[in-house]
C-alpha positions in Angstrom: 115.0 139.1 151.8 117.7 141.1 154.4 121.6 141.3 153.3 122.7 139.0 156.2 120.5 136.0 154.3 121.8 137.0 151.0 124.5 134.8 149.8 126.1 134.4 146.3 125.6 131.4 144.2 128.6 130.9 142.5 131.1 131.4 145.4 128.6 131.3 148.5 130.4 135.2 150.0 128.4 136.5 152.4 129.6 140.0 151.4 126.7 141.0 148.9 125.0 144.0 148.4 122.4 145.3 147.0 122.4 148.2 143.8 118.9 148.9 142.7 117.3 145.6 141.4 120.6 143.8 141.4 122.3 141.9 144.2 126.3 142.3 143.7 129.0 140.0 145.1 132.3 142.2 145.3 134.4 138.8 145.6 133.5 137.0 142.6 131.8 140.0 140.6 128.6 138.0 139.9 125.3 139.7 139.7 121.9 138.3 139.8 118.1 140.1 140.0 116.6 139.7 143.5 113.4 138.4 142.0 115.1 135.4 140.3 116.5 134.5 143.2 113.1 134.6 145.3 110.8 132.8 142.3 111.8 128.9 141.6 111.5 128.4 138.1 108.7 125.9 136.9 109.8 123.8 134.4 107.0 122.8 131.6 106.4 119.0 131.2 108.4 117.3 128.6 106.1 114.4 127.4 102.8 115.9 126.6 100.1 113.9 124.7 98.2 115.0 121.4 95.6 117.2 123.9 98.6 118.6 126.1 97.8 116.1 128.9 101.5 115.3 130.9 102.9 111.4 130.4 104.3 109.6 132.8 106.3 106.3 132.4 103.7 103.6 133.4 100.8 105.4 132.1 98.0 103.5 129.5 97.4 105.4 126.6 95.6 105.4 123.2 96.7 105.5 119.6 95.0 108.6 118.0 95.5 107.9 114.4 96.3 104.9 111.9 99.7 104.3 111.9 101.7 102.5 109.0 103.5 99.6 110.8 105.8 97.7 108.0 102.4 96.0 105.8 100.4 96.4 108.6 98.1 99.3 110.4 98.2 99.8 113.9 94.5 101.1 114.2 93.5 104.5 116.1 91.5 103.5 119.3 94.5 100.8 119.9 95.3 100.6 124.1 98.9 100.5 124.7 99.4 99.6 128.6 102.6 100.2 130.5 104.3 102.5 128.3 108.3 103.8 129.0 109.0 107.7 128.2 112.4 107.7 126.9 115.2 110.5 128.2 116.6 110.6 124.8 114.5 110.2 121.8 114.6 107.1 119.3 114.6 108.7 116.0 112.0 111.3 117.2 110.0 109.0 119.0 109.5 109.4 122.7 107.7 106.3 123.9 109.1 102.8 124.3 106.2 100.0 124.4 104.8 96.6 123.8 101.7 96.3 121.9 99.9 92.9 121.4 100.0 91.7 117.8 102.8 94.1 117.0 105.7 93.3 119.7 108.2 96.1 121.1 107.8 99.7 119.3 108.4 102.9 119.4 105.6 105.9 119.4 105.6 109.7 119.6 103.4 111.7 122.1 101.9 113.8 119.6 100.2 110.1 118.1 98.8 108.8 121.5 96.3 110.3 124.3 96.6 109.6 127.9 93.7 106.9 128.7 90.9 107.8 131.6 
C-alpha cells in the first residue's frame, strides 16, 4: 500500500508515514501495524455443536445425550427443529426451541449435533 493510500483509522488524516513495520499518524499519534491493516480479522463462529460444526438459527439439531427435564427425561436422539440461537445466553443456554411433548425450553450447543 502506498503512502498516499494510507489513512489514519482514528482521525482520518492522510499525513501518515511508515516507520519500519508501523504506520504513524503525526496528528493524533495513533500507531498501527501494516500487516494488521492489510489482513482482515476472521472471527470464529460463536455457536458450535458438540462436534464443532457451526449452528445457525432455523437449523434442525439432534440431542446427543439424555437430559433430565423436571421429572421426565429428554432422550438422546430427539430431533429439534427450527432452533433459535440466543445473542445473550440464558443461564448458560445458547438455544431456544420448542420440543414436542416438552414445550418451550433452552438447550446448550454442547448437547446437540446438527442434523444432516
